[in-house]
C-alpha positions in Angstrom: -229.4 -38.2 -89.2 -233.2 -37.1 -88.3 -231.6 -36.5 -84.8 -229.0 -34.2 -86.4 -231.6 -32.3 -88.7 -233.3 -32.0 -85.0 -230.7 -31.2 -83.3 -229.9 -28.2 -85.5 -233.4 -26.5 -86.2 -233.7 -26.7 -82.6 -230.4 -24.7 -81.6 -230.3 -22.7 -84.9 -230.2 -19.3 -83.3 -227.3 -20.2 -80.8 -225.3 -21.4 -83.8 -226.3 -18.4 -85.6 -225.0 -16.5 -82.9 -222.0 -18.1 -82.6 -220.9 -18.3 -85.8 -221.5 -14.3 -86.5 -219.9 -14.6 -83.8 -216.9 -15.7 -85.1 -217.0 -13.6 -88.3 -217.4 -10.8 -86.7 -214.2 -11.6 -83.8 -212.2 -13.3 -87.0 -213.5 -9.6 -89.2 -212.1 -7.2 -86.1 -208.9 -9.3 -86.0 -207.4 -9.7 -89.4 -208.4 -5.6 -89.2 -206.8 -4.4 -85.8 -202.2 -5.1 -85.4 -203.0 -4.9 -81.8 -205.8 -7.6 -81.9 -204.2 -10.0 -84.3 -200.9 -10.0 -82.1 -202.6 -11.0 -79.2 -203.8 -13.5 -80.7 -201.3 -14.9 -82.1 -198.9 -14.9 -79.1 -201.6 -16.8 -77.2 -201.7 -19.7 -79.7 -198.0 -19.4 -79.9 -198.3 -19.5 -75.9 -201.0 -22.7 -75.7 -198.6 -24.5 -78.8 -195.6 -23.9 -76.9 -197.0 -25.7 -74.4 -198.1 -28.5 -75.9 -195.2 -28.8 -77.4 -193.3 -28.8 -74.5 -195.2 -31.4 -72.6 -194.7 -33.9 -75.5 -190.8 -33.5 -75.7 -190.5 -33.8 -71.9 -192.7 -37.0 -72.1 -190.7 -37.9 -75.7 -186.8 -37.2 -73.7 -188.5 -39.3 -70.6 -188.6 -42.6 -72.8 -184.8 -41.5 -75.0 -183.2 -41.4 -71.6 -182.4 -44.9 -71.3 -180.7 -44.6 -75.5 -179.4 -41.2 -73.3 -177.9 -43.3 -70.7 -176.3 -45.7 -73.1 -174.5 -43.6 -75.2 -173.1 -41.5 -72.3 -171.6 -44.5 -70.9 -170.2 -45.5 -74.2 -168.5 -42.6 -74.3 -167.2 -42.2 -71.0 -165.7 -46.0 -71.5 -164.2 -44.1 -74.5 -162.7 -41.3 -72.8 -161.9 -43.5 -69.6 -159.2 -46.0 -71.9 -157.6 -43.0 -73.7 -156.8 -41.7 -69.6 -155.3 -45.4 -68.6 -153.4 -45.9 -72.0 -151.1 -42.4 -71.6 -149.3 -42.1 -68.5 -149.1 -37.7 -69.9 -153.0 -36.8 -69.7 -152.1 -33.3 -71.3 -151.0 -35.5 -74.0 -153.9 -37.0 -74.8 -154.7 -37.3 -78.8 -158.4 -38.7 -79.5 -158.2 -39.8 -83.0 -154.5 -41.1 -82.7 -155.8 -43.6 -79.4 -158.6 -46.0 -81.2 -156.7 -49.1 -82.1 -153.4 -49.1 -80.0 -154.7 -49.2 -76.7 -153.7 -51.9 -73.9 -156.6 -51.1 -72.2 -160.0 -51.2 -73.0 -163.1 -50.7 -70.8 -166.5 -52.7 -71.9 -170.3 -51.0 -71.1 -172.4 -52.7 -68.6 -175.5 -52.6 -66.7 -175.8 -54.0 -63.3 -179.3 -55.9 -63.2 -178.9 -57.6 -59.9 -177.0 -56.6 -56.7 -176.5 -57.8 -53.8 -174.8 -56.1 -50.2 -176.4 -57.4 -47.2 -174.4 -60.9 -46.6 -170.5 -61.9 -46.9 -169.6 -62.9 -50.1 -171.9 -60.6 -52.3 -171.7 -60.4 -56.1 -173.8 -58.5 -58.9 -174.6 -59.4 -62.0 -174.3 -57.9 -65.3 -176.1 -57.3 -68.5 -173.1 -58.5 -70.6 -171.2 -61.6 -71.2 -168.7 -63.4 -73.4 -170.3 -62.5 -76.6 -169.4 -58.7 -75.7 -165.8 -60.0 -74.7 -165.9 -60.4 -71.3 -163.9 -62.8 -69.8 -163.1 -64.3 -65.3 -160.8 -62.1 -63.4 -161.5 -58.9 -65.1 -162.1 -55.4 -63.3 -164.9 -54.0 -63.1 -165.2 -50.2 -62.3 -167.9 -46.9 -62.3 -167.4 -43.5 -62.3 -166.0 -43.5 -58.6 -163.6 -46.2 -58.7 -163.3 -49.7 -58.3 -166.5 -52.4 -57.6 -165.3 -55.9 -58.0 -163.6 -58.4 -60.1 -165.5 -60.9 -62.7 -166.1 -64.1 -61.3 -168.4 -66.1 -64.0 -169.7 -65.6 -67.9 -172.5 -66.8 -69.9 -173.3 -65.5 -73.1 -174.8 -62.3 -72.9 -174.5 -61.9 -68.5 -171.4 -62.2 -66.5 -171.2 -62.2 -62.2 -169.2 -60.0 -60.4 -167.3 -60.5 -56.8 -168.2 -58.0 -55.2 -165.6 -55.7 -53.4 -168.4 -56.0 -50.4 -167.1 -59.7 -50.5 -164.8 -61.3 -47.7 -163.3 -63.1 -50.2 -162.2 -60.7 -52.6 -158.5 -59.2 -52.1 -157.8 -56.5 -54.7 -154.0 -55.5 -54.8 -154.4 -51.9 -53.4 -152.1 -48.4 -52.2 -151.8 -45.5 -50.4 -151.5 -42.4 -53.3 -149.2 -40.0 -51.8 -146.5 -42.6 -50.4 -146.9 -45.7 -52.7 -146.7 -48.3 -49.9 -148.8 -51.3 -50.5 -151.8 -53.6 -48.9 -154.6 -55.8 -49.6 -157.6 -54.8 -50.1 -160.2 -56.9 -48.1 -163.7 -56.7 -46.7 -164.6 -57.8 -42.8 -168.0 -58.1 -44.0 -169.5 -55.2 -41.6 -170.2 -52.0 -42.9 -171.4 -51.8 -46.8 -169.7 -48.1 -46.9 -166.1 -49.1 -45.7 -163.2 -51.7 -46.9 -160.4 -52.7 -45.3 -156.7 -52.2 -46.2 -154.2 -54.5 -44.3 -150.8 -54.8 -44.2 -149.7 -51.7 -45.3 -145.7 -51.1 -43.4 -145.6 -48.5 -40.5 -143.7 -46.5 -42.6 -146.3 -45.6 -44.8 -147.1 -42.7 -42.0 -150.5 -43.2 -42.8 -153.2 -40.6 -41.9 -157.0 -40.0 -42.1 -158.0 -38.8 -45.2 -155.3 -40.1 -47.5 -157.2 -41.6 -51.1 -156.7 -45.0 -51.3 -156.2 -46.5 -55.1 -155.4 -49.5 -57.3 -151.8 -50.4 -56.6 -151.3 -51.6 -60.3 -149.5 -54.9 -59.0 -151.9 -57.0 -61.1 -153.7 -57.3 -64.3 -157.3 -57.1 -63.1 -157.0 -53.4 -62.6 -155.0 -50.6 -64.1 -153.0 -48.3 -61.7 -154.5 -45.4 -59.3 -158.4 -46.1 -60.4 -160.2 -44.8 -57.1 -161.8 -46.3 -53.8 -161.4 -44.2 -51.1 -160.2 -42.7 -48.2 -158.4 -43.4 -44.9 -160.9 -43.3 -42.0 -159.4 -45.2 -39.5 -156.2 -46.2 -38.7 -155.5 -49.5 -36.3 -151.7 -51.3 -36.1 -151.2 -55.0 -35.7 -149.0 -55.6 -32.9 -148.6 -58.8 -33.8 -147.3 -57.6 -37.1 -146.5 -54.3 -36.3 -148.8 -53.7 -39.4 -151.1 -50.9 -40.2 -154.9 -52.0 -40.8 -156.9 -49.0 -42.4 -160.5 -49.0 -42.9 -161.3 -47.3 -46.0 -164.1 -45.0 -46.7 -165.7 -46.1 -50.5 -166.1 -43.6 -52.8 -169.1 -45.4 -53.6 -172.3 -46.3 -52.8 -172.0 -49.7 -53.8 -175.9 -50.5 -52.5 -176.6 -48.2 -55.8 -175.1 -48.8 -58.5 -175.9 -48.8 -62.1 -173.4 -48.2 -65.4 -170.3 -50.1 -64.9 -167.4 -50.3 -66.9 -165.5 -53.7 -67.3 -161.7 -53.7 -67.8 -160.3 -55.7 -70.6 -156.3 -55.9 -70.8 -154.5 -57.0 -74.0 -151.8 -57.5 -72.3 -153.5 -60.5 -69.6 -153.0 -63.7 -71.4 -149.3 -62.7 -71.9 -148.8 -61.5 -68.2 -150.3 -64.7 -67.1 -148.9 -67.3 -69.3 -145.6 -65.5 -68.6 -145.9 -66.0 -64.8 -147.2 -69.6 -64.7 -144.0 -70.5 -67.1 -142.0 -68.7 -64.0 -143.4 -70.6 -61.4 -142.7 -74.2 -63.0 -139.0 -73.2 -63.1 -139.4 -72.9 -58.9 
């Protein structure tokens, strides 16, 4: 305490000067509108800058929540599109509860793409309703098919897997083929057994064929980059440039088709009768 008093006595003239100067500035500002407006403007500028920085920090830490909300909203909108044939007649308030296809949002927490049999791991599992053989997509196109699930996680057979055949077609002609991967390039897959009648051309869009319960019809896959003729079978083999960058995946959507169990059961009965 004695040191504080000593400091005050030692600097009393300086402190008195600063006090008087502060009073003079205050009186000057209060009595002159021009000076007052300048001070207020400067104060607003400083406080505004501080608030903006604080808001930027807060927004940064809220990005995960915002991304989760956006993913859920995208899933809802995609579900609506998948459940109406005529997208011009979508009614957002009447589709809920009556949809055949719904989407479950998930995030890729592990992704392999540098071997012949690549898999992904999602942060959602059976607790969220995810089951084996459900399709996985994102905003750009297909990603793969659910292989296994636990309570909170699931693994996905990536389209970059040599054991992953998927039904696909040329969009403009509806000619069907089987989508496979030759294990060479992460940016390309192959569509095989395409009939020569399809008149496939470079740049044509490839989409899901809809002849399975895994993916809805017409989900984007990629575009034709090269066309090869198999001389033995007289079919086309097409190199498809993927819309997706399979080496950089974030949020995805797991496709849940309510009719799948019924269709699978019916197909089992049909096979037994053959």
